[in-house]
C-alpha distance (Angstrom), angle and dihedral (degrees) to the residues before:
residue distance angle dihedral
M1 . . .
R2 3.75 . .
R3 3.76 116.5 .
Y4 3.82 118.2 -165.9
V5 3.83 127.3 -170.4
L6 3.77 121.9 -140.0
T7 3.74 111.3 -162.1
G8 3.74 143.3 134.0
T9 3.86 141.0 110.9
P10 3.81 115.8 15.6
G11 3.80 108.6 -108.0
A12 3.82 93.7 19.1
G13 3.76 97.3 122.1
K14 3.79 103.3 -94.3
T15 3.86 94.2 140.7
S16 3.84 91.7 46.8
I17 3.84 89.0 50.0
L18 3.82 91.6 46.2
R19 3.89 89.9 51.7
G20 3.74 87.7 50.2
L21 3.74 92.4 52.1
A22 3.84 89.4 48.1
A23 3.88 89.1 54.7
R24 3.78 87.2 54.6
G25 3.85 91.5 55.4
Y26 3.76 102.0 -95.8
E27 3.76 118.4 141.4
V28 3.84 105.1 -121.5
V29 3.83 134.1 -170.9
E30 3.78 118.5 -152.8
E31 3.75 127.3 -125.9
A32 3.88 113.8 -85.9
A33 3.83 101.0 -154.4
T34 3.84 93.3 60.4
A35 3.85 89.3 48.9
V36 3.90 91.1 50.5
I37 3.81 89.0 50.1
A38 3.81 96.3 44.7
R39 3.70 91.6 49.7
A40 3.81 92.2 50.5
Q41 3.64 93.6 45.0
A42 3.86 92.0 49.6
Q43 3.80 83.4 59.3
G44 3.88 94.0 54.1
E45 3.85 98.0 -95.4
G46 3.81 106.7 135.1
E47 3.96 101.4 -167.5
P48 3.81 109.4 18.6
W49 3.86 89.1 166.5
T50 3.83 86.5 74.8
R51 3.75 91.7 61.6
T52 3.85 115.2 101.1
T53 3.84 92.3 -130.2
F54 3.82 95.4 50.7
I55 3.89 96.4 95.3
D56 3.84 92.3 50.2
E57 3.83 89.9 47.1
V58 3.70 89.5 55.3
V59 3.88 92.8 46.1
D60 3.96 89.4 50.6
L61 3.81 94.4 49.0
Q62 3.83 89.2 46.0
K63 3.73 92.0 53.6
Q64 3.84 92.0 44.0
R65 3.78 92.1 51.7
H66 3.71 92.5 46.9
L67 3.79 92.9 50.3
R68 3.83 91.8 44.7
A69 3.79 95.1 49.5
D70 3.87 102.6 117.0
G71 3.77 98.8 -132.0
T72 3.71 97.1 -148.8
H73 3.78 90.9 126.8
A74 3.76 125.6 71.4
V75 3.83 90.3 -129.2
Q76 3.79 132.1 40.7
V77 3.82 122.1 -171.9
F78 3.85 115.6 -155.8
D79 3.77 122.7 -156.7
R80 3.82 95.8 -133.5
S81 3.79 130.7 -27.9
P82 3.82 140.5 -140.4
I83 3.87 88.0 -77.8
C84 3.70 86.0 63.8
T85 3.80 88.8 52.4
H86 3.84 87.8 50.7
A87 3.91 88.4 54.5
L88 3.80 89.6 49.2
A89 3.74 93.5 50.9
N90 3.82 88.6 50.6
Y91 3.81 93.5 45.4
L92 3.78 92.1 49.8
G93 3.84 90.1 47.9
R94 3.80 90.2 -117.9
P95 3.89 125.4 145.0
V96 3.89 114.5 -104.8
S97 3.85 99.4 -108.2
R98 3.80 124.8 -134.0
A99 3.86 88.5 -110.9
L100 3.82 91.7 54.5
T101 3.80 93.2 44.8
S102 3.84 91.0 49.3
E103 3.86 91.6 48.4
I104 3.84 93.3 48.8
Q105 3.76 89.0 48.3
R106 3.83 88.8 52.1
I107 3.73 96.3 48.6
V108 3.79 94.0 46.1
T109 3.74 100.4 43.8
Q110 3.88 92.5 42.0
E111 3.82 89.0 44.2
I112 3.89 89.5 -131.5
Y113 3.70 94.6 167.5
E114 3.81 130.0 41.8
R115 3.88 111.1 -101.2
Q116 3.76 90.0 -124.2
V117 3.78 109.0 85.5
L118 3.80 123.9 -163.4
F119 3.79 102.5 -133.6
V120 3.75 112.5 -165.1
R121 3.73 112.5 -149.5
N122 3.85 128.2 -142.9
L123 3.80 122.7 -83.9
G124 3.74 93.6 -142.3
F125 3.79 94.3 -94.5
C126 3.81 139.6 48.3
E127 3.76 123.0 -141.8
P128 3.75 111.9 -146.6
T129 3.82 115.9 -132.6
R130 3.79 132.9 179.1
A131 3.84 88.7 -90.2
R132 3.77 97.3 35.5
R133 3.81 110.2 53.9
I134 3.73 98.1 165.1
S135 3.90 132.8 121.2
F136 3.75 123.0 -126.8
Q137 3.75 91.8 -105.6
E138 3.90 92.8 50.4
S139 3.83 86.5 49.4
L140 3.76 89.4 57.9
E141 3.77 89.9 51.6
F142 3.82 91.1 49.6
E143 3.79 88.9 48.4
K144 3.82 90.1 57.8
V145 3.79 91.5 48.3
H146 3.71 91.2 50.5
A147 3.76 94.3 52.3
E148 3.82 90.6 47.5
S149 3.83 92.4 51.3
Y150 3.84 91.8 49.4
R151 3.76 92.6 48.5
A152 3.79 93.5 45.3
F153 3.82 88.5 58.4
G154 3.81 94.1 48.7
F155 3.76 101.4 -99.6
E156 3.81 126.1 143.7
L157 3.72 115.7 -134.1
I158 3.77 118.0 -139.9
D159 3.79 107.9 -163.8
V160 3.78 121.5 -131.3
P161 3.80 102.5 -165.3
A162 3.76 127.5 -152.2
D163 3.79 110.7 -76.9
D164 3.75 143.0 128.1
L165 3.93 110.5 -50.2
A166 3.72 94.1 -117.7
D167 3.81 90.3 51.3
R168 3.86 91.0 48.8
V169 3.68 91.2 50.1
A170 3.80 93.3 50.1
A171 3.83 91.0 46.2
V172 3.73 92.5 51.8
S173 3.83 91.0 47.1
Q174 3.84 88.8 49.3
V175 3.79 91.9 51.5
I176 3.80 93.0 49.1
S177 3.88 90.6 48.1
R178 3.77 90.8 49.6
L179 3.88 95.4 47.7
A180 3.93 93.4 41.6
P181 3.81 112.2 90.8
């Protein structure tokens, strides 16, 4: 089983690329942070990312999704990973929790994800959403923090530059095909 992480700048089109990969037959795993935010907002909480338990909730859902992924395909593509959650904690100025440290140790020592990470670069703008309340300038800072976190844990970033969605999906698929044995 080869598990690839699709990550990068907030608002850069990761979810759209992931859906494009699913349409091509790849097994994909959705982003956990967005799900945690959406669930809390549906219950009336406006900014769940300000909660002290937020990071650990994301870590828990990421682990659940990884363990539940059916594994019937030779390749899985994950929209973000616990390394992204590490970047988020740093970006928000939060301490890296015991749960996050433990999960990162697990994924690194067990080599859960491929060392090559598909890093989706910004599109030159960032559309705010209910779950993503960040300016374009802030998204660029977050992009840097993400890159630093992945490199710090020994991952290699493979850039997915700004382009037409179909071309980005094709490029990511081509990279995965090239990397897979």
